[in-house]
mmCIF file as gemmi writes it, N, C-alpha and C atoms, coordinates in Angstrom:
data_model
loop_
_atom_site.group_PDB
_atom_site.id
_atom_site.type_symbol
_atom_site.label_atom_id
_atom_site.label_alt_id
_atom_site.label_comp_id
_atom_site.label_asym_id
_atom_site.label_entity_id
_atom_site.label_seq_id
_atom_site.pdbx_PDB_ins_code
_atom_site.Cartn_x
_atom_site.Cartn_y
_atom_site.Cartn_z
_atom_site.occupancy
_atom_site.B_iso_or_equiv
_atom_site.pdbx_formal_charge
_atom_site.auth_seq_id
_atom_site.auth_asym_id
_atom_site.pdbx_PDB_model_num
ATOM 1 N N . MET Axp A 1 ? 0.821 -1.19 0 1 0 ? 1 A 1
ATOM 2 C CA . MET Axp A 1 ? 0 0 0 1 0 ? 1 A 1
ATOM 3 C C . MET Axp A 1 ? 0.868 1.257 0 1 0 ? 1 A 1
ATOM 4 N N . HIS Axp A 2 ? 1.943 1.208 0.757 1 0 ? 2 A 1
ATOM 5 C CA . HIS Axp A 2 ? 2.839 2.361 0.827 1 0 ? 2 A 1
ATOM 6 C C . HIS Axp A 2 ? 3.485 2.643 -0.534 1 0 ? 2 A 1
ATOM 7 N N . THR Axp A 3 ? 3.855 1.595 -1.257 1 0 ? 3 A 1
ATOM 8 C CA . THR Axp A 3 ? 4.478 1.801 -2.565 1 0 ? 3 A 1
ATOM 9 C C . THR Axp A 3 ? 3.481 2.38 -3.562 1 0 ? 3 A 1
ATOM 10 N N . HIS Axp A 4 ? 2.203 2.047 -3.408 1 0 ? 4 A 1
ATOM 11 C CA . HIS Axp A 4 ? 1.179 2.597 -4.299 1 0 ? 4 A 1
ATOM 12 C C . HIS Axp A 4 ? 1.074 4.112 -4.12 1 0 ? 4 A 1
ATOM 13 N N . GLN Axp A 5 ? 1.167 4.597 -2.886 1 0 ? 5 A 1
ATOM 14 C CA . GLN Axp A 5 ? 1.112 6.036 -2.636 1 0 ? 5 A 1
ATOM 15 C C . GLN Axp A 5 ? 2.331 6.735 -3.235 1 0 ? 5 A 1
ATOM 16 N N . LYS Axp A 6 ? 3.475 6.109 -3.163 1 0 ? 6 A 1
ATOM 17 C CA . LYS Axp A 6 ? 4.698 6.697 -3.71 1 0 ? 6 A 1
ATOM 18 C C . LYS Axp A 6 ? 4.58 6.894 -5.219 1 0 ? 6 A 1
ATOM 19 N N . ARG Axp A 7 ? 3.933 5.973 -5.902 1 0 ? 7 A 1
ATOM 20 C CA . ARG Axp A 7 ? 3.794 6.08 -7.351 1 0 ? 7 A 1
ATOM 21 C C . ARG Axp A 7 ? 2.934 7.279 -7.741 1 0 ? 7 A 1
ATOM 22 N N . ASN Axp A 8 ? 1.935 7.596 -6.951 1 0 ? 8 A 1
ATOM 23 C CA . ASN Axp A 8 ? 1.039 8.697 -7.273 1 0 ? 8 A 1
ATOM 24 C C . ASN Axp A 8 ? 1.668 10.06 -7.015 1 0 ? 8 A 1
ATOM 25 N N . GLU Axp A 9 ? 2.602 10.139 -6.093 1 0 ? 9 A 1
ATOM 26 C CA . GLU Axp A 9 ? 3.239 11.407 -5.745 1 0 ? 9 A 1
ATOM 27 C C . GLU Axp A 9 ? 4.461 11.611 -6.632 1 0 ? 9 A 1
ATOM 28 N N . ARG Axp A 10 ? 4.31 12.451 -7.65 1 0 ? 10 A 1
ATOM 29 C CA . ARG Axp A 10 ? 5.424 12.708 -8.559 1 0 ? 10 A 1
ATOM 30 C C . ARG Axp A 10 ? 5.495 14.203 -8.847 1 0 ? 10 A 1
ATOM 31 N N . PRO Axp A 11 ? 5.987 14.989 -7.901 1 0 ? 11 A 1
ATOM 32 C CA . PRO Axp A 11 ? 6.03 16.44 -8.092 1 0 ? 11 A 1
ATOM 33 C C . PRO Axp A 11 ? 6.945 16.861 -9.239 1 0 ? 11 A 1
ATOM 34 N N . GLY Axp A 12 ? 7.892 16.035 -9.598 1 0 ? 12 A 1
ATOM 35 C CA . GLY Axp A 12 ? 8.793 16.364 -10.697 1 0 ? 12 A 1
ATOM 36 C C . GLY Axp A 12 ? 8.08 16.474 -12.033 1 0 ? 12 A 1
ATOM 37 N N . ARG Axp A 13 ? 6.947 15.81 -12.159 1 0 ? 13 A 1
ATOM 38 C CA . ARG Axp A 13 ? 6.186 15.869 -13.41 1 0 ? 13 A 1
ATOM 39 C C . ARG Axp A 13 ? 5.683 17.283 -13.665 1 0 ? 13 A 1
ATOM 40 N N . LYS Axp A 14 ? 5.235 17.962 -12.617 1 0 ? 14 A 1
ATOM 41 C CA . LYS Axp A 14 ? 4.742 19.336 -12.778 1 0 ? 14 A 1
ATOM 42 C C . LYS Axp A 14 ? 5.88 20.274 -13.156 1 0 ? 14 A 1
ATOM 43 N N . ILE Axp A 15 ? 7.026 20.067 -12.547 1 0 ? 15 A 1
ATOM 44 C CA . ILE Axp A 15 ? 8.189 20.903 -12.846 1 0 ? 15 A 1
ATOM 45 C C . ILE Axp A 15 ? 8.616 20.686 -14.293 1 0 ? 15 A 1
ATOM 46 N N . GLY Axp A 16 ? 8.661 19.433 -14.721 1 0 ? 16 A 1
ATOM 47 C CA . GLY Axp A 16 ? 9.027 19.124 -16.102 1 0 ? 16 A 1
ATOM 48 C C . GLY Axp A 16 ? 8.039 19.704 -17.096 1 0 ? 16 A 1
ATOM 49 N N . ALA Axp A 17 ? 6.758 19.608 -16.78 1 0 ? 17 A 1
ATOM 50 C CA . ALA Axp A 17 ? 5.725 20.152 -17.671 1 0 ? 17 A 1
ATOM 51 C C . ALA Axp A 17 ? 5.862 21.667 -17.791 1 0 ? 17 A 1
ATOM 52 N N . GLU Axp A 18 ? 6.157 22.328 -16.694 1 0 ? 18 A 1
ATOM 53 C CA . GLU Axp A 18 ? 6.329 23.786 -16.722 1 0 ? 18 A 1
ATOM 54 C C . GLU Axp A 18 ? 7.551 24.171 -17.558 1 0 ? 18 A 1
ATOM 55 N N . ARG Axp A 19 ? 8.632 23.416 -17.42 1 0 ? 19 A 1
ATOM 56 C CA . ARG Axp A 19 ? 9.837 23.702 -18.212 1 0 ? 19 A 1
ATOM 57 C C . ARG Axp A 19 ? 9.571 23.509 -19.703 1 0 ? 19 A 1
ATOM 58 N N . ARG Axp A 20 ? 8.834 22.46 -20.05 1 0 ? 20 A 1
ATOM 59 C CA . ARG Axp A 20 ? 8.498 22.24 -21.458 1 0 ? 20 A 1
ATOM 60 C C . ARG Axp A 20 ? 7.605 23.35 -21.989 1 0 ? 20 A 1
ATOM 61 N N . ARG Axp A 21 ? 6.666 23.818 -21.172 1 0 ? 21 A 1
ATOM 62 C CA . ARG Axp A 21 ? 5.775 24.903 -21.586 1 0 ? 21 A 1
ATOM 63 C C . ARG Axp A 21 ? 6.573 26.179 -21.86 1 0 ? 21 A 1
ATOM 64 N N . VAL Axp A 22 ? 7.509 26.495 -20.973 1 0 ? 22 A 1
ATOM 65 C CA . VAL Axp A 22 ? 8.348 27.688 -21.142 1 0 ? 22 A 1
ATOM 66 C C . VAL Axp A 22 ? 9.231 27.538 -22.385 1 0 ? 22 A 1
ATOM 67 N N . ALA Axp A 23 ? 9.786 26.35 -22.597 1 0 ? 23 A 1
ATOM 68 C CA . ALA Axp A 23 ? 10.627 26.123 -23.776 1 0 ? 23 A 1
ATOM 69 C C . ALA Axp A 23 ? 9.828 26.299 -25.06 1 0 ? 23 A 1
ATOM 70 N N . ARG Axp A 24 ? 8.593 25.799 -25.091 1 0 ? 24 A 1
ATOM 71 C CA . ARG Axp A 24 ? 7.742 25.976 -26.276 1 0 ? 24 A 1
ATOM 72 C C . ARG Axp A 24 ? 7.44 27.448 -26.514 1 0 ? 24 A 1
ATOM 73 N N . MET Axp A 25 ? 7.199 28.185 -25.443 1 0 ? 25 A 1
ATOM 74 C CA . MET Axp A 25 ? 6.907 29.61 -25.559 1 0 ? 25 A 1
ATOM 75 C C . MET Axp A 25 ? 8.121 30.361 -26.138 1 0 ? 25 A 1
ATOM 76 N N . ILE Axp A 26 ? 9.313 30.027 -25.657 1 0 ? 26 A 1
ATOM 77 C CA . ILE Axp A 26 ? 10.536 30.661 -26.147 1 0 ? 26 A 1
ATOM 78 C C . ILE Axp A 26 ? 10.754 30.325 -27.621 1 0 ? 26 A 1
ATOM 79 N N . LEU Axp A 27 ? 10.538 29.055 -27.983 1 0 ? 27 A 1
ATOM 80 C CA . LEU Axp A 27 ? 10.695 28.667 -29.384 1 0 ? 27 A 1
ATOM 81 C C . LEU Axp A 27 ? 9.711 29.396 -30.282 1 0 ? 27 A 1
ATOM 82 N N . ARG Axp A 28 ? 8.482 29.545 -29.85 1 0 ? 28 A 1
ATOM 83 C CA . ARG Axp A 28 ? 7.476 30.235 -30.663 1 0 ? 28 A 1
ATOM 84 C C . ARG Axp A 28 ? 7.829 31.71 -30.842 1 0 ? 28 A 1
ATOM 85 N N . ASP Axp A 29 ? 8.422 32.309 -29.822 1 0 ? 29 A 1
ATOM 86 C CA . ASP Axp A 29 ? 8.903 33.69 -29.973 1 0 ? 29 A 1
ATOM 87 C C . ASP Axp A 29 ? 10.06 33.743 -30.976 1 0 ? 29 A 1
ATOM 88 N N . PHE Axp A 30 ? 10.924 32.735 -30.92 1 0 ? 30 A 1
ATOM 89 C CA . PHE Axp A 30 ? 12.066 32.674 -31.836 1 0 ? 30 A 1
ATOM 90 C C . PHE Axp A 30 ? 11.603 32.495 -33.281 1 0 ? 30 A 1
ATOM 91 N N . TYR Axp A 31 ? 10.52 31.755 -33.491 1 0 ? 31 A 1
ATOM 92 C CA . TYR Axp A 31 ? 9.997 31.541 -34.842 1 0 ? 31 A 1
ATOM 93 C C . TYR Axp A 31 ? 9.646 32.861 -35.525 1 0 ? 31 A 1
ATOM 94 N N . GLU Axp A 32 ? 9.287 33.863 -34.755 1 0 ? 32 A 1
ATOM 95 C CA . GLU Axp A 32 ? 8.897 35.159 -35.31 1 0 ? 32 A 1
ATOM 96 C C . GLU Axp A 32 ? 10.096 36.071 -35.583 1 0 ? 32 A 1
ATOM 97 N N . SER Axp A 33 ? 11.285 35.639 -35.191 1 0 ? 33 A 1
ATOM 98 C CA . SER Axp A 33 ? 12.466 36.491 -35.33 1 0 ? 33 A 1
ATOM 99 C C . SER Axp A 33 ? 13.113 36.344 -36.708 1 0 ? 33 A 1
ATOM 100 N N . GLU Axp A 34 ? 13.965 37.307 -37.017 1 0 ? 34 A 1
ATOM 101 C CA . GLU Axp A 34 ? 14.705 37.266 -38.278 1 0 ? 34 A 1
ATOM 102 C C . GLU Axp A 34 ? 15.758 36.163 -38.246 1 0 ? 34 A 1
ATOM 103 N N . GLN Axp A 35 ? 16.286 35.872 -37.066 1 0 ? 35 A 1
ATOM 104 C CA . GLN Axp A 35 ? 17.292 34.82 -36.938 1 0 ? 35 A 1
ATOM 105 C C . GLN Axp A 35 ? 16.734 33.472 -37.385 1 0 ? 35 A 1
ATOM 106 N N . PHE Axp A 36 ? 15.471 33.206 -37.063 1 0 ? 36 A 1
ATOM 107 C CA . PHE Axp A 36 ? 14.85 31.951 -37.48 1 0 ? 36 A 1
ATOM 108 C C . PHE Axp A 36 ? 14.726 31.902 -38.999 1 0 ? 36 A 1
ATOM 109 N N . SER Axp A 37 ? 14.338 33.011 -39.6 1 0 ? 37 A 1
ATOM 110 C CA . SER Axp A 37 ? 14.18 33.032 -41.059 1 0 ? 37 A 1
ATOM 111 C C . SER Axp A 37 ? 15.525 32.902 -41.776 1 0 ? 37 A 1
ATOM 112 N N . ASN Axp A 38 ? 16.622 33.204 -41.087 1 0 ? 38 A 1
ATOM 113 C CA . ASN Axp A 38 ? 17.952 33.06 -41.674 1 0 ? 38 A 1
ATOM 114 C C . ASN Axp A 38 ? 18.476 31.627 -41.603 1 0 ? 38 A 1
ATOM 115 N N . LEU Axp A 39 ? 17.814 30.769 -40.842 1 0 ? 39 A 1
ATOM 116 C CA . LEU Axp A 39 ? 18.252 29.379 -40.725 1 0 ? 39 A 1
ATOM 117 C C . LEU Axp A 39 ? 17.965 28.617 -42.013 1 0 ? 39 A 1
ATOM 118 N N . ASN Axp A 40 ? 18.707 27.537 -42.203 1 0 ? 40 A 1
ATOM 119 C CA . ASN Axp A 40 ? 18.48 26.617 -43.31 1 0 ? 40 A 1
ATOM 120 C C . ASN Axp A 40 ? 17.037 26.111 -43.242 1 0 ? 40 A 1
ATOM 121 N N . ARG Axp A 41 ? 16.394 25.96 -44.381 1 0 ? 41 A 1
ATOM 122 C CA . ARG Axp A 41 ? 14.982 25.547 -44.42 1 0 ? 41 A 1
ATOM 123 C C . ARG Axp A 41 ? 14.766 24.192 -43.753 1 0 ? 41 A 1
ATOM 124 N N . MET Axp A 42 ? 15.708 23.265 -43.909 1 0 ? 42 A 1
ATOM 125 C CA . MET Axp A 42 ? 15.568 21.946 -43.28 1 0 ? 42 A 1
ATOM 126 C C . MET Axp A 42 ? 15.608 22.069 -41.754 1 0 ? 42 A 1
ATOM 127 N N . VAL Axp A 43 ? 16.427 22.962 -41.247 1 0 ? 43 A 1
ATOM 128 C CA . VAL Axp A 43 ? 16.496 23.192 -39.799 1 0 ? 43 A 1
ATOM 129 C C . VAL Axp A 43 ? 15.18 23.795 -39.314 1 0 ? 43 A 1
ATOM 130 N N . GLN Axp A 44 ? 14.65 24.75 -40.074 1 0 ? 44 A 1
ATOM 131 C CA . GLN Axp A 44 ? 13.362 25.355 -39.72 1 0 ? 44 A 1
ATOM 132 C C . GLN Axp A 44 ? 12.27 24.294 -39.655 1 0 ? 44 A 1
ATOM 133 N N . LEU Axp A 45 ? 12.214 23.434 -40.668 1 0 ? 45 A 1
ATOM 134 C CA . LEU Axp A 45 ? 11.185 22.394 -40.706 1 0 ? 45 A 1
ATOM 135 C C . LEU Axp A 45 ? 11.333 21.413 -39.546 1 0 ? 45 A 1
ATOM 136 N N . ALA Axp A 46 ? 12.58 21.067 -39.211 1 0 ? 46 A 1
ATOM 137 C CA . ALA Axp A 46 ? 12.812 20.154 -38.09 1 0 ? 46 A 1
ATOM 138 C C . ALA Axp A 46 ? 12.348 20.778 -36.776 1 0 ? 46 A 1
ATOM 139 N N . MET Axp A 47 ? 12.647 22.054 -36.585 1 0 ? 47 A 1
ATOM 140 C CA . MET Axp A 47 ? 12.219 22.736 -35.362 1 0 ? 47 A 1
ATOM 141 C C . MET Axp A 47 ? 10.7 22.827 -35.292 1 0 ? 47 A 1
ATOM 142 N N . LEU Axp A 48 ? 10.076 23.127 -36.427 1 0 ? 48 A 1
ATOM 143 C CA . LEU Axp A 48 ? 8.618 23.234 -36.452 1 0 ? 48 A 1
ATOM 144 C C . LEU Axp A 48 ? 7.953 21.882 -36.224 1 0 ? 48 A 1
ATOM 145 N N . GLU Axp A 49 ? 8.622 20.813 -36.627 1 0 ? 49 A 1
ATOM 146 C CA . GLU Axp A 49 ? 8.083 19.471 -36.389 1 0 ? 49 A 1
ATOM 147 C C . GLU Axp A 49 ? 8.119 19.14 -34.898 1 0 ? 49 A 1
ATOM 148 N N . LEU Axp A 50 ? 9.201 19.542 -34.234 1 0 ? 50 A 1
ATOM 149 C CA . LEU Axp A 50 ? 9.33 19.272 -32.801 1 0 ? 50 A 1
ATOM 150 C C . LEU Axp A 50 ? 8.398 20.133 -31.964 1 0 ? 50 A 1
ATOM 151 N N . CYS Axp A 51 ? 8.23 21.376 -32.376 1 0 ? 51 A 1
ATOM 152 C CA . CYS Axp A 51 ? 7.381 22.306 -31.635 1 0 ? 51 A 1
ATOM 153 C C . CYS Axp A 51 ? 6.604 23.16 -32.628 1 0 ? 51 A 1
ATOM 154 N N . PRO Axp A 52 ? 5.388 22.737 -32.984 1 0 ? 52 A 1
ATOM 155 C CA . PRO Axp A 52 ? 4.589 23.505 -33.946 1 0 ? 52 A 1
ATOM 156 C C . PRO Axp A 52 ? 4.279 24.908 -33.437 1 0 ? 52 A 1
ATOM 157 N N . VAL Axp A 53 ? 3.886 25.772 -34.355 1 0 ? 53 A 1
ATOM 158 C CA . VAL Axp A 53 ? 3.576 27.15 -33.994 1 0 ? 53 A 1
ATOM 159 C C . VAL Axp A 53 ? 2.409 27.182 -33.015 1 0 ? 53 A 1
ATOM 160 N N . GLN Axp A 54 ? 1.431 26.3 -33.197 1 0 ? 54 A 1
ATOM 161 C CA . GLN Axp A 54 ? 0.31 26.196 -32.261 1 0 ? 54 A 1
ATOM 162 C C . GLN Axp A 54 ? 0.197 24.767 -31.773 1 0 ? 54 A 1
ATOM 163 N N . ASP Axp A 55 ? -0.216 24.609 -30.511 1 0 ? 55 A 1
ATOM 164 C CA . ASP Axp A 55 ? -0.454 23.277 -29.968 1 0 ? 55 A 1
ATOM 165 C C . ASP Axp A 55 ? -1.624 22.634 -30.676 1 0 ? 55 A 1
ATOM 166 N N . LYS Axp A 56 ? -1.567 21.323 -30.834 1 0 ? 56 A 1
ATOM 167 C CA . LYS Axp A 56 ? -2.693 20.604 -31.425 1 0 ? 56 A 1
ATOM 168 C C . LYS Axp A 56 ? -3.908 20.701 -30.521 1 0 ? 56 A 1
ATOM 169 N N . ALA Axp A 57 ? -3.688 20.735 -29.209 1 0 ? 57 A 1
ATOM 170 C CA . ALA Axp A 57 ? -4.81 20.861 -28.268 1 0 ? 57 A 1
ATOM 171 C C . ALA Axp A 57 ? -5.515 22.198 -28.466 1 0 ? 57 A 1
ATOM 172 N N . CYS Axp A 58 ? -4.743 23.246 -28.697 1 0 ? 58 A 1
ATOM 173 C CA . CYS Axp A 58 ? -5.336 24.565 -28.944 1 0 ? 58 A 1
ATOM 174 C C . CYS Axp A 58 ? -6.12 24.546 -30.244 1 0 ? 58 A 1
ATOM 175 N N . ASP Axp A 59 ? -5.578 23.869 -31.258 1 0 ? 59 A 1
ATOM 176 C CA . ASP Axp A 59 ? -6.275 23.781 -32.537 1 0 ? 59 A 1
ATOM 177 C C . ASP Axp A 59 ? -7.611 23.072 -32.371 1 0 ? 59 A 1
ATOM 178 N N . GLN Axp A 60 ? -7.629 22.01 -31.587 1 0 ? 60 A 1
ATOM 179 C CA . GLN Axp A 60 ? -8.86 21.254 -31.387 1 0 ? 60 A 1
ATOM 180 C C . GLN Axp A 60 ? -9.885 22.089 -30.646 1 0 ? 60 A 1
ATOM 181 N N . GLU Axp A 61 ? -9.447 22.868 -29.668 1 0 ? 61 A 1
ATOM 182 C CA . GLU Axp A 61 ? -10.372 23.734 -28.936 1 0 ? 61 A 1
ATOM 183 C C . GLU Axp A 61 ? -10.937 24.797 -29.864 1 0 ? 61 A 1
ATOM 184 N N . GLY Axp A 62 ? -10.091 25.348 -30.724 1 0 ? 62 A 1
ATOM 185 C CA . GLY Axp A 62 ? -10.542 26.362 -31.67 1 0 ? 62 A 1
ATOM 186 C C . GLY Axp A 62 ? -11.563 25.805 -32.638 1 0 ? 62 A 1
ATOM 187 N N . VAL Axp A 63 ? -11.344 24.58 -33.095 1 0 ? 63 A 1
ATOM 188 C CA . VAL Axp A 63 ? -12.293 23.941 -34.009 1 0 ? 63 A 1
ATOM 189 C C . VAL Axp A 63 ? -13.608 23.706 -33.295 1 0 ? 63 A 1
ATOM 190 N N . ALA Axp A 64 ? -13.544 23.259 -32.05 1 0 ? 64 A 1
ATOM 191 C CA . ALA Axp A 64 ? -14.767 23.008 -31.287 1 0 ? 64 A 1
ATOM 192 C C . ALA Axp A 64 ? -15.548 24.304 -31.084 1 0 ? 64 A 1
ATOM 193 N N . ARG Axp A 65 ? -14.827 25.403 -30.828 1 0 ? 65 A 1
ATOM 194 C CA . ARG Axp A 65 ? -15.505 26.691 -30.645 1 0 ? 65 A 1
ATOM 195 C C . ARG Axp A 65 ? -16.155 27.161 -31.944 1 0 ? 65 A 1
ATOM 196 N N . ARG Axp A 66 ? -15.461 26.947 -33.06 1 0 ? 66 A 1
ATOM 197 C CA . ARG Axp A 66 ? -16.016 27.375 -34.347 1 0 ? 66 A 1
ATOM 198 C C . ARG Axp A 66 ? -17.243 26.561 -34.723 1 0 ? 66 A 1
ATOM 199 N N . LEU Axp A 67 ? -17.252 25.276 -34.346 1 0 ? 67 A 1
ATOM 200 C CA . LEU Axp A 67 ? -18.392 24.421 -34.676 1 0 ? 67 A 1
ATOM 201 C C . LEU Axp A 67 ? -19.602 24.721 -33.806 1 0 ? 67 A 1
ATOM 202 N N . ALA Axp A 68 ? -19.361 25.226 -32.603 1 0 ? 68 A 1
ATOM 203 C CA . ALA Axp A 68 ? -20.469 25.482 -31.666 1 0 ? 68 A 1
ATOM 204 C C . ALA Axp A 68 ? -21.292 26.686 -32.048 1 0 ? 68 A 1
């Protein structure tokens, strides 16, 4: 029973999620810069594949709002 409680308590997950959120925000700001446009097109595409300009979750919410 004690080990089951330990599995549920994972405060590091929240910290990791926050760091990923901040990293995505920084990347999206970088996408709007001239430095990003100066990068090789393949590098740009790879970065956009890893972190799209908009989250898919946001896109789904937007579609749901438009349909309503």
